[in-house]
Biopython code that builds the backbone (N, CA, C, O; Angstrom):
import numpy as np
from Bio.PDB.StructureBuilder import StructureBuilder

atoms = [
    (1, "MET", "N", (0.825, -1.190, 0.000)),
    (1, "MET", "CA", (0.000, 0.000, 0.000)),
    (1, "MET", "C", (0.871, 1.256, 0.000)),
    (1, "MET", "O", (0.715, 2.120, -0.863)),
    (2, "PHE", "N", (1.780, 1.359, 0.957)),
    (2, "PHE", "CA", (2.601, 2.551, 1.060)),
    (2, "PHE", "C", (3.543, 2.673, -0.128)),
    (2, "PHE", "O", (3.818, 3.774, -0.605)),
    (3, "GLU", "N", (4.032, 1.535, -0.599)),
    (3, "GLU", "CA", (4.929, 1.563, -1.743)),
    (3, "GLU", "C", (4.212, 2.127, -2.964)),
    (3, "GLU", "O", (4.803, 2.880, -3.740)),
    (4, "ASP", "N", (2.933, 1.765, -3.139)),
    (4, "ASP", "CA", (2.156, 2.269, -4.271)),
    (4, "ASP", "C", (2.021, 3.782, -4.206)),
    (4, "ASP", "O", (2.165, 4.464, -5.221)),
    (5, "GLU", "N", (1.745, 4.311, -3.017)),
    (5, "GLU", "CA", (1.623, 5.758, -2.853)),
    (5, "GLU", "C", (2.929, 6.446, -3.207)),
    (5, "GLU", "O", (2.933, 7.487, -3.864)),
    (6, "PHE", "N", (4.030, 5.866, -2.773)),
    (6, "PHE", "CA", (5.330, 6.472, -2.999)),
    (6, "PHE", "C", (5.678, 6.476, -4.480)),
    (6, "PHE", "O", (6.321, 7.410, -4.959)),
    (7, "LYS", "N", (5.269, 5.458, -5.203)),
    (7, "LYS", "CA", (5.626, 5.326, -6.610)),
    (7, "LYS", "C", (4.729, 6.134, -7.536)),
    (7, "LYS", "O", (5.035, 6.250, -8.723)),
    (8, "LYS", "N", (3.632, 6.698, -7.035)),
    (8, "LYS", "CA", (2.689, 7.424, -7.881)),
    (8, "LYS", "C", (3.302, 8.634, -8.561)),
    (8, "LYS", "O", (3.002, 8.911, -9.723)),
    (9, "ASP", "N", (4.133, 9.336, -7.874)),
    (9, "ASP", "CA", (4.674, 10.588, -8.380)),
    (9, "ASP", "C", (5.641, 10.320, -9.528)),
    (9, "ASP", "O", (6.617, 9.587, -9.367)),
    (10, "SER", "N", (5.364, 10.919, -10.692)),
    (10, "SER", "CA", (6.214, 10.671, -11.859)),
    (10, "SER", "C", (7.630, 11.191, -11.647)),
    (10, "SER", "O", (8.579, 10.633, -12.196)),
    (11, "ASP", "N", (7.785, 12.254, -10.857)),
    (11, "ASP", "CA", (9.130, 12.759, -10.581)),
    (11, "ASP", "C", (9.949, 11.730, -9.810)),
    (11, "ASP", "O", (11.159, 11.615, -10.010)),
    (12, "VAL", "N", (9.289, 10.988, -8.933)),
    (12, "VAL", "CA", (9.991, 9.960, -8.172)),
    (12, "VAL", "C", (10.516, 8.894, -9.123)),
    (12, "VAL", "O", (11.648, 8.430, -8.987)),
    (13, "ARG", "N", (9.688, 8.514, -10.083)),
    (13, "ARG", "CA", (10.114, 7.492, -11.038)),
    (13, "ARG", "C", (11.277, 7.978, -11.886)),
    (13, "ARG", "O", (12.112, 7.181, -12.314)),
    (14, "ARG", "N", (11.336, 9.272, -12.129)),
    (14, "ARG", "CA", (12.416, 9.825, -12.944)),
    (14, "ARG", "C", (13.639, 10.190, -12.109)),
    (14, "ARG", "O", (14.653, 10.629, -12.651)),
    (15, "GLY", "N", (13.546, 10.009, -10.793)),
    (15, "GLY", "CA", (14.688, 10.302, -9.936)),
    (15, "GLY", "C", (14.865, 11.771, -9.624)),
    (15, "GLY", "O", (15.971, 12.194, -9.286)),
    (16, "LYS", "N", (13.802, 12.569, -9.726)),
    (16, "LYS", "CA", (13.892, 13.994, -9.422)),
    (16, "LYS", "C", (13.502, 14.214, -7.962)),
    (16, "LYS", "O", (12.381, 13.908, -7.555)),
    (17, "TYR", "N", (14.422, 14.738, -7.198)),
    (17, "TYR", "CA", (14.196, 14.960, -5.772)),
    (17, "TYR", "C", (14.726, 16.323, -5.366)),
    (17, "TYR", "O", (15.485, 16.961, -6.095)),
    (18, "THR", "N", (14.311, 16.747, -4.198)),
    (18, "THR", "CA", (14.874, 17.922, -3.562)),
    (18, "THR", "C", (15.066, 17.584, -2.091)),
    (18, "THR", "O", (14.548, 16.576, -1.610)),
    (19, "THR", "N", (15.787, 18.399, -1.397)),
    (19, "THR", "CA", (16.044, 18.155, 0.017)),
    (19, "THR", "C", (15.188, 19.084, 0.857)),
    (19, "THR", "O", (15.101, 20.283, 0.592)),
    (20, "VAL", "N", (14.563, 18.517, 1.865)),
    (20, "VAL", "CA", (13.796, 19.291, 2.834)),
    (20, "VAL", "C", (14.399, 18.990, 4.196)),
    (20, "VAL", "O", (14.563, 17.829, 4.569)),
    (21, "SER", "N", (14.723, 20.026, 4.927)),
    (21, "SER", "CA", (15.347, 19.837, 6.236)),
    (21, "SER", "C", (14.293, 19.766, 7.330)),
    (21, "SER", "O", (13.362, 20.570, 7.377)),
    (22, "ILE", "N", (14.463, 18.790, 8.204)),
    (22, "ILE", "CA", (13.613, 18.685, 9.391)),
    (22, "ILE", "C", (14.537, 18.515, 10.594)),
    (22, "ILE", "O", (15.671, 18.060, 10.446)),
    (23, "PRO", "N", (14.062, 18.873, 11.771)),
    (23, "PRO", "CA", (14.903, 18.708, 12.961)),
    (23, "PRO", "C", (15.286, 17.237, 13.167)),
    (23, "PRO", "O", (14.490, 16.335, 12.902)),
    (24, "ILE", "N", (16.492, 17.015, 13.633)),
    (24, "ILE", "CA", (16.992, 15.658, 13.882)),
    (24, "ILE", "C", (16.075, 14.910, 14.845)),
    (24, "ILE", "O", (15.827, 13.717, 14.671)),
    (25, "THR", "N", (15.576, 15.608, 15.855)),
    (25, "THR", "CA", (14.699, 14.931, 16.822)),
    (25, "THR", "C", (13.430, 14.415, 16.146)),
    (25, "THR", "O", (12.955, 13.325, 16.465)),
    (26, "LEU", "N", (12.886, 15.190, 15.222)),
    (26, "LEU", "CA", (11.705, 14.746, 14.483)),
    (26, "LEU", "C", (12.054, 13.564, 13.582)),
    (26, "LEU", "O", (11.301, 12.595, 13.501)),
    (27, "TYR", "N", (13.184, 13.649, 12.917)),
    (27, "TYR", "CA", (13.656, 12.551, 12.070)),
    (27, "TYR", "C", (13.752, 11.256, 12.877)),
    (27, "TYR", "O", (13.290, 10.202, 12.440)),
    (28, "ASN", "N", (14.357, 11.352, 14.056)),
    (28, "ASN", "CA", (14.523, 10.164, 14.902)),
    (28, "ASN", "C", (13.179, 9.615, 15.379)),
    (28, "ASN", "O", (12.996, 8.401, 15.455)),
    (29, "ARG", "N", (12.248, 10.500, 15.697)),
    (29, "ARG", "CA", (10.915, 10.049, 16.117)),
    (29, "ARG", "C", (10.218, 9.310, 14.983)),
    (29, "ARG", "O", (9.597, 8.269, 15.199)),
    (30, "ILE", "N", (10.324, 9.854, 13.773)),
    (30, "ILE", "CA", (9.704, 9.209, 12.608)),
    (30, "ILE", "C", (10.362, 7.859, 12.355)),
    (30, "ILE", "O", (9.683, 6.869, 12.082)),
    (31, "LYS", "N", (11.675, 7.827, 12.446)),
    (31, "LYS", "CA", (12.421, 6.587, 12.216)),
    (31, "LYS", "C", (11.937, 5.484, 13.157)),
    (31, "LYS", "O", (11.767, 4.338, 12.741)),
    (32, "GLU", "N", (11.719, 5.831, 14.414)),
    (32, "GLU", "CA", (11.206, 4.863, 15.388)),
    (32, "GLU", "C", (9.763, 4.479, 15.065)),
    (32, "GLU", "O", (9.384, 3.312, 15.162)),
    (33, "LEU", "N", (8.984, 5.453, 14.689)),
    (33, "LEU", "CA", (7.565, 5.237, 14.411)),
    (33, "LEU", "C", (7.337, 4.270, 13.254)),
    (33, "LEU", "O", (6.401, 3.471, 13.287)),
    (34, "ILE", "N", (8.181, 4.337, 12.239)),
    (34, "ILE", "CA", (7.938, 3.533, 11.036)),
    (34, "ILE", "C", (8.543, 2.132, 11.092)),
    (34, "ILE", "O", (8.392, 1.350, 10.154)),
    (35, "LYS", "N", (9.224, 1.816, 12.185)),
    (35, "LYS", "CA", (9.757, 0.459, 12.311)),
    (35, "LYS", "C", (8.611, -0.540, 12.214)),
    (35, "LYS", "O", (7.535, -0.321, 12.770)),
    (36, "ASP", "N", (8.849, -1.625, 11.510)),
    (36, "ASP", "CA", (7.860, -2.696, 11.345)),
    (36, "ASP", "C", (6.594, -2.230, 10.631)),
    (36, "ASP", "O", (5.509, -2.755, 10.879)),
    (37, "THR", "N", (6.733, -1.252, 9.750)),
    (37, "THR", "CA", (5.619, -0.831, 8.898)),
    (37, "THR", "C", (6.032, -1.081, 7.452)),
    (37, "THR", "O", (7.106, -1.626, 7.197)),
    (38, "GLY", "N", (5.204, -0.696, 6.529)),
    (38, "GLY", "CA", (5.536, -0.856, 5.116)),
    (38, "GLY", "C", (6.492, 0.202, 4.598)),
    (38, "GLY", "O", (6.946, 0.126, 3.457)),
    (39, "PHE", "N", (6.798, 1.186, 5.428)),
    (39, "PHE", "CA", (7.705, 2.246, 4.996)),
    (39, "PHE", "C", (9.145, 1.786, 5.142)),
    (39, "PHE", "O", (9.531, 1.201, 6.154)),
    (40, "THR", "N", (9.929, 2.063, 4.111)),
    (40, "THR", "CA", (11.322, 1.620, 4.132)),
    (40, "THR", "C", (12.292, 2.733, 4.498)),
    (40, "THR", "O", (13.479, 2.482, 4.706)),
    (41, "SER", "N", (11.790, 3.970, 4.577)),
    (41, "SER", "CA", (12.669, 5.085, 4.941)),
    (41, "SER", "C", (11.838, 6.240, 5.483)),
    (41, "SER", "O", (10.626, 6.313, 5.276)),
    (42, "VAL", "N", (12.518, 7.132, 6.177)),
    (42, "VAL", "CA", (11.865, 8.339, 6.677)),
    (42, "VAL", "C", (11.373, 9.175, 5.499)),
    (42, "VAL", "O", (10.274, 9.727, 5.548)),
    (43, "SER", "N", (12.167, 9.270, 4.455)),
    (43, "SER", "CA", (11.767, 10.043, 3.269)),
    (43, "SER", "C", (10.480, 9.499, 2.661)),
    (43, "SER", "O", (9.601, 10.267, 2.270)),
    (44, "GLN", "N", (10.372, 8.194, 2.582)),
    (44, "GLN", "CA", (9.173, 7.582, 2.019)),
    (44, "GLN", "C", (7.952, 7.921, 2.872)),
    (44, "GLN", "O", (6.891, 8.244, 2.338)),
    (45, "PHE", "N", (8.098, 7.849, 4.186)),
    (45, "PHE", "CA", (6.998, 8.169, 5.094)),
    (45, "PHE", "C", (6.603, 9.642, 4.982)),
    (45, "PHE", "O", (5.420, 9.967, 4.883)),
    (46, "VAL", "N", (7.589, 10.519, 4.997)),
    (46, "VAL", "CA", (7.317, 11.955, 4.924)),
    (46, "VAL", "C", (6.641, 12.296, 3.595)),
    (46, "VAL", "O", (5.719, 13.112, 3.564)),
    (47, "THR", "N", (7.083, 11.688, 2.514)),
    (47, "THR", "CA", (6.456, 11.910, 1.208)),
    (47, "THR", "C", (4.997, 11.482, 1.241)),
    (47, "THR", "O", (4.126, 12.196, 0.743)),
    (48, "TYR", "N", (4.729, 10.326, 1.822)),
    (48, "TYR", "CA", (3.358, 9.827, 1.935)),
    (48, "TYR", "C", (2.491, 10.794, 2.743)),
    (48, "TYR", "O", (1.389, 11.146, 2.323)),
    (49, "ILE", "N", (2.988, 11.217, 3.893)),
    (49, "ILE", "CA", (2.229, 12.121, 4.767)),
    (49, "ILE", "C", (1.985, 13.459, 4.075)),
    (49, "ILE", "O", (0.876, 13.991, 4.134)),
    (50, "LEU", "N", (2.992, 13.998, 3.431)),
    (50, "LEU", "CA", (2.824, 15.279, 2.743)),
    (50, "LEU", "C", (1.797, 15.174, 1.622)),
    (50, "LEU", "O", (0.996, 16.090, 1.432)),
    (51, "ARG", "N", (1.809, 14.079, 0.886)),
    (51, "ARG", "CA", (0.799, 13.888, -0.165)),
    (51, "ARG", "C", (-0.606, 13.885, 0.427)),
    (51, "ARG", "O", (-1.523, 14.494, -0.125)),
    (52, "GLU", "N", (-0.769, 13.195, 1.555)),
    (52, "GLU", "CA", (-2.077, 13.127, 2.206)),
    (52, "GLU", "C", (-2.533, 14.510, 2.672)),
    (52, "GLU", "O", (-3.683, 14.894, 2.460)),
    (53, "VAL", "N", (-1.636, 15.249, 3.302)),
    (53, "VAL", "CA", (-1.974, 16.583, 3.808)),
    (53, "VAL", "C", (-2.301, 17.524, 2.655)),
    (53, "VAL", "O", (-3.282, 18.265, 2.717)),
    (54, "ILE", "N", (-1.492, 17.497, 1.616)),
    (54, "ILE", "CA", (-1.718, 18.378, 0.470)),
    (54, "ILE", "C", (-3.027, 18.037, -0.225)),
    (54, "ILE", "O", (-3.776, 18.937, -0.606)),
    (55, "ALA", "N", (-3.313, 16.757, -0.395)),
    (55, "ALA", "CA", (-4.577, 16.352, -1.017)),
    (55, "ALA", "C", (-5.759, 16.844, -0.193)),
    (55, "ALA", "O", (-6.756, 17.306, -0.747)),
    (56, "SER", "N", (-5.652, 16.746, 1.113)),
    (56, "SER", "CA", (-6.718, 17.218, 1.997)),
    (56, "SER", "C", (-6.905, 18.731, 1.873)),
    (56, "SER", "O", (-8.032, 19.221, 1.801)),
    (57, "MET", "N", (-5.808, 19.454, 1.848)),
    (57, "MET", "CA", (-5.881, 20.912, 1.721)),
    (57, "MET", "C", (-6.461, 21.316, 0.370)),
    (57, "MET", "O", (-7.236, 22.269, 0.286)),
    (58, "GLU", "N", (-6.091, 20.600, -0.682)),
    (58, "GLU", "CA", (-6.626, 20.895, -2.013)),
    (58, "GLU", "C", (-8.129, 20.638, -2.059)),
    (58, "GLU", "O", (-8.875, 21.408, -2.664)),
    (59, "ARG", "N", (-8.578, 19.544, -1.413)),
    (59, "ARG", "CA", (-10.020, 19.255, -1.351)),
    (59, "ARG", "C", (-10.756, 20.367, -0.616)),
    (59, "ARG", "O", (-11.802, 20.832, -1.070)),
    (60, "GLU", "N", (-10.208, 20.794, 0.526)),
    (60, "GLU", "CA", (-10.829, 21.866, 1.302)),
    (60, "GLU", "C", (-10.918, 23.152, 0.485)),
    (60, "GLU", "O", (-11.939, 23.839, 0.503)),
    (61, "LYS", "N", (-9.851, 23.466, -0.222)),
    (61, "LYS", "CA", (-9.826, 24.678, -1.039)),
    (61, "LYS", "C", (-10.880, 24.600, -2.140)),
    (61, "LYS", "O", (-11.590, 25.572, -2.397)),
    (62, "LEU", "N", (-10.978, 23.450, -2.783)),
    (62, "LEU", "CA", (-11.966, 23.256, -3.839)),
    (62, "LEU", "C", (-13.380, 23.379, -3.283)),
    (62, "LEU", "O", (-14.232, 24.047, -3.870)),
    (63, "GLU", "N", (-13.621, 22.733, -2.154)),
    (63, "GLU", "CA", (-14.949, 22.777, -1.543)),
    (63, "GLU", "C", (-15.321, 24.191, -1.114)),
    (63, "GLU", "O", (-16.478, 24.593, -1.236)),
    (64, "SER", "N", (-14.352, 24.943, -0.614)),
    (64, "SER", "CA", (-14.652, 26.299, -0.163)),
    (64, "SER", "C", (-14.883, 27.247, -1.335)),
    (64, "SER", "O", (-15.521, 28.289, -1.179)),
    (65, "SER", "N", (-14.363, 26.885, -2.510)),
    (65, "SER", "CA", (-14.553, 27.748, -3.675)),
    (65, "SER", "C", (-15.872, 27.463, -4.390)),
    (65, "SER", "O", (-16.289, 28.227, -5.261)),
    (66, "MET", "N", (-16.519, 26.375, -4.023)),
    (66, "MET", "CA", (-17.793, 26.029, -4.649)),
    (66, "MET", "C", (-18.903, 26.849, -3.995)),
    (66, "MET", "O", (-18.874, 27.107, -2.792)),
    (67, "ILE", "N", (-19.877, 27.253, -4.804)),
    (67, "ILE", "CA", (-20.969, 28.037, -4.241)),
    (67, "ILE", "C", (-22.136, 27.119, -3.885)),
    (67, "ILE", "O", (-22.361, 26.091, -4.525)),
    (68, "SER", "N", (-22.859, 27.513, -2.861)),
    (68, "SER", "CA", (-23.977, 26.710, -2.389)),
    (68, "SER", "C", (-25.193, 26.905, -3.292)),
    (68, "SER", "O", (-25.230, 27.816, -4.119)),
    (69, "GLU", "N", (-26.169, 26.047, -3.121)),
    (69, "GLU", "CA", (-27.421, 26.163, -3.881)),
    (69, "GLU", "C", (-28.101, 27.495, -3.584)),
    (69, "GLU", "O", (-28.665, 28.132, -4.474)),
    (70, "GLU", "N", (-28.037, 27.902, -2.327)),
    (70, "GLU", "CA", (-28.632, 29.185, -1.918)),
    (70, "GLU", "C", (-27.973, 30.343, -2.667)),
    (70, "GLU", "O", (-28.655, 31.247, -3.150)),
    (71, "GLU", "N", (-26.643, 30.309, -2.759)),
    (71, "GLU", "CA", (-25.927, 31.360, -3.482)),
    (71, "GLU", "C", (-26.280, 31.340, -4.971)),
    (71, "GLU", "O", (-26.448, 32.392, -5.588)),
    (72, "LYS", "N", (-26.392, 30.143, -5.539)),
    (72, "LYS", "CA", (-26.772, 30.025, -6.950)),
    (72, "LYS", "C", (-28.130, 30.677, -7.193)),
    (72, "LYS", "O", (-28.315, 31.407, -8.167)),
    (73, "LYS", "N", (-29.076, 30.406, -6.297)),
    (73, "LYS", "CA", (-30.422, 30.973, -6.444)),
    (73, "LYS", "C", (-30.381, 32.493, -6.380)),
    (73, "LYS", "O", (-31.055, 33.169, -7.157)),
    (74, "ARG", "N", (-29.584, 33.038, -5.445)),
    (74, "ARG", "CA", (-29.472, 34.498, -5.323)),
    (74, "ARG", "C", (-28.862, 35.106, -6.582)),
    (74, "ARG", "O", (-29.318, 36.149, -7.052)),
    (75, "ILE", "N", (-27.844, 34.465, -7.124)),
    (75, "ILE", "CA", (-27.189, 34.968, -8.335)),
    (75, "ILE", "C", (-28.159, 34.939, -9.510)),
    (75, "ILE", "O", (-28.259, 35.905, -10.267)),
    (76, "ILE", "N", (-28.868, 33.833, -9.656)),
    (76, "ILE", "CA", (-29.840, 33.712, -10.751)),
    (76, "ILE", "C", (-30.918, 34.782, -10.621)),
    (76, "ILE", "O", (-31.315, 35.393, -11.613)),
    (77, "GLU", "N", (-31.385, 35.005, -9.408)),
    (77, "GLU", "CA", (-32.412, 36.028, -9.181)),
    (77, "GLU", "C", (-31.883, 37.420, -9.528)),
    (77, "GLU", "O", (-32.592, 38.212, -10.149)),
    (78, "LYS", "N", (-30.650, 37.723, -9.136)),
    (78, "LYS", "CA", (-30.053, 39.022, -9.472)),
    (78, "LYS", "C", (-29.933, 39.185, -10.982)),
    (78, "LYS", "O", (-30.251, 40.242, -11.527)),
    (79, "LEU", "N", (-29.470, 38.128, -11.656)),
    (79, "LEU", "CA", (-29.340, 38.184, -13.114)),
    (79, "LEU", "C", (-30.707, 38.368, -13.776)),
    (79, "LEU", "O", (-30.838, 39.087, -14.766)),
    (80, "ARG", "N", (-31.702, 37.720, -13.225)),
    (80, "ARG", "CA", (-33.066, 37.846, -13.752)),
    (80, "ARG", "C", (-33.556, 39.289, -13.589)),
    (80, "ARG", "O", (-34.123, 39.865, -14.518)),
    (81, "LYS", "N", (-33.335, 39.870, -12.403)),
    (81, "LYS", "CA", (-33.761, 41.248, -12.143)),
    (81, "LYS", "C", (-33.034, 42.245, -13.044)),
    (81, "LYS", "O", (-33.587, 43.283, -13.409)),
    (82, "LEU", "N", (-31.798, 41.921, -13.397)),
    (82, "LEU", "CA", (-31.028, 42.802, -14.269)),
    (82, "LEU", "C", (-31.349, 42.579, -15.747)),
    (82, "LEU", "O", (-30.864, 43.311, -16.611)),
    (83, "GLY", "N", (-32.163, 41.570, -16.031)),
    (83, "GLY", "CA", (-32.583, 41.313, -17.398)),
    (83, "GLY", "C", (-31.651, 40.424, -18.203)),
    (83, "GLY", "O", (-31.793, 40.321, -19.421)),
    (84, "TYR", "N", (-30.716, 39.794, -17.550)),
    (84, "TYR", "CA", (-29.794, 38.908, -18.268)),
    (84, "TYR", "C", (-30.379, 37.518, -18.495)),
    (84, "TYR", "O", (-29.926, 36.777, -19.367)),
    (85, "ILE", "N", (-31.377, 37.180, -17.711)),
    (85, "ILE", "CA", (-32.009, 35.857, -17.855)),
    (85, "ILE", "C", (-33.482, 36.057, -18.147)),
    (85, "ILE", "O", (-34.217, 35.082, -18.307)),
]
sb = StructureBuilder()
sb.init_structure("model")
sb.init_model(0)
sb.init_chain("A")
sb.init_seg("    ")
for serial, (resi, resn, name, xyz) in enumerate(atoms, 1):
    if name == "N":
        sb.init_residue(resn, " ", resi, " ")
    sb.init_atom(name, np.array(xyz, "f"), 0.0, 1.0, " ", f" {name:<3s}", serial, name[0])
structure = sb.get_structure()
């Protein structure tokens, strides 16, 4: 499961990486946390977590940009009053 998530990114398959610095204490905590899991490295775990967080934030942003049915009705009514509909 985790390996599939890690391999999804086309940049990963092409070997394109960058370095992100985290505190050593956090690195060590993650290293301990992922023992006996499907994660083979701290980088793999951090990549997985960041993908999850970013996907969640993108969903929230998309949902917040969508207008409600109530707003749609108000807009349609305004357009109707202005003679556009």
